[in-house]
C-alpha positions as CSV (number, residue, x, y, z in Angstrom):
1,M,-24.4,40.8,-93.6
2,N,-25.4,44.3,-94.9
3,I,-28.4,46.2,-93.5
4,L,-29.6,45.1,-96.5
5,A,-29.9,42.4,-96.4
6,W,-30.5,42.2,-92.9
7,I,-33.6,43.5,-94.0
8,V,-34.3,40.9,-96.6
9,L,-34.2,38.4,-94.5
10,G,-36.2,39.7,-91.8
11,L,-39.2,40.7,-94.2
12,L,-39.2,36.9,-95.1
13,A,-39.2,35.7,-92.0
14,G,-41.7,37.1,-90.2
15,A,-43.6,37.3,-92.8
16,I,-43.3,33.6,-93.2
17,A,-43.9,32.9,-89.2
18,K,-46.9,34.9,-89.6
19,A,-48.1,32.9,-92.2
20,I,-47.1,29.8,-90.2
21,Y,-48.0,30.3,-86.8
22,P,-51.6,30.5,-85.4
23,G,-53.8,33.5,-84.8
24,H,-53.3,37.7,-85.4
25,Q,-50.0,38.9,-84.1
26,G,-50.1,42.9,-85.7
27,G,-47.9,44.9,-86.1
28,G,-47.1,45.9,-90.0
29,I,-44.9,45.6,-91.8
30,L,-42.0,47.1,-89.5
31,G,-43.1,44.6,-86.9
32,T,-42.6,41.8,-89.2
33,I,-39.6,43.1,-90.1
34,L,-38.7,43.4,-86.6
35,L,-39.7,40.2,-85.5
36,G,-37.6,38.0,-88.5
37,I,-34.6,40.4,-88.0
38,I,-34.7,38.6,-83.5
39,G,-36.0,35.3,-85.2
40,A,-32.4,35.4,-86.7
41,F,-30.9,35.6,-83.9
42,V,-33.3,33.4,-81.4
43,G,-32.6,30.5,-84.7
44,G,-29.0,31.1,-85.6
45,S,-28.1,31.1,-82.4
46,L,-29.7,28.1,-81.2
47,A,-28.3,26.6,-84.1
48,M,-25.0,27.4,-82.7
49,L,-25.6,25.9,-79.3
50,F,-26.9,22.5,-80.5
51,T,-23.6,22.2,-83.5
52,T,-20.9,23.1,-81.3
53,G,-22.4,23.8,-77.8
54,Q,-21.5,26.9,-77.4
55,L,-24.0,29.3,-76.8
56,A,-23.6,32.4,-78.9
57,L,-25.0,35.4,-80.5
58,A,-24.7,34.3,-84.2
59,T,-26.6,34.9,-87.3
60,P,-28.6,32.9,-90.4
61,T,-26.6,33.8,-94.0
62,L,-29.0,35.1,-96.3
63,S,-29.7,31.3,-98.0
64,I,-32.8,29.0,-97.9
65,P,-32.3,27.2,-94.6
66,G,-30.9,30.4,-93.3
67,V,-34.4,31.4,-93.6
68,A,-35.6,27.8,-92.3
69,L,-33.2,28.9,-89.6
70,A,-35.3,32.2,-89.4
71,V,-38.3,31.6,-89.9
72,V,-37.8,29.2,-86.2
73,G,-37.0,31.2,-84.5
74,A,-39.4,34.0,-85.3
75,I,-42.1,31.1,-84.7
76,L,-40.3,30.7,-81.6
77,A,-40.7,34.8,-80.4
78,V,-43.9,35.1,-81.8
79,F,-43.7,31.8,-79.3
80,I,-42.8,33.0,-76.4
81,W,-44.2,37.0,-77.4
82,H,-47.9,35.4,-76.5
83,L,-47.0,33.9,-73.9
84,F,-46.1,37.7,-71.9
85,T,-48.7,39.5,-73.1
86,R,-51.4,37.2,-73.4
87,R,-54.3,38.5,-71.4
88,S,-56.3,36.6,-68.5
89,A,-60.0,35.2,-69.5
90,V,-61.3,36.6,-66.0
């Protein structure tokens, strides 16, 4: 997949994931694109794991199912990020 498709997929997936996930994530447009690209890797790799049984670094294509996988991966990435960065209420 070329770089322009990566940026478009990242922007779409990151924006949708930020709209779905509750709370404020911040990060701006570059953070949104990076979140979507990370989500594409996470979603594609999980899909590869569930379909073939092997964990491999894979990315979805720029299609409706590919964007859906990237959004699920981005939501999972935001959730994991908040687990590591949340502050205790002390």
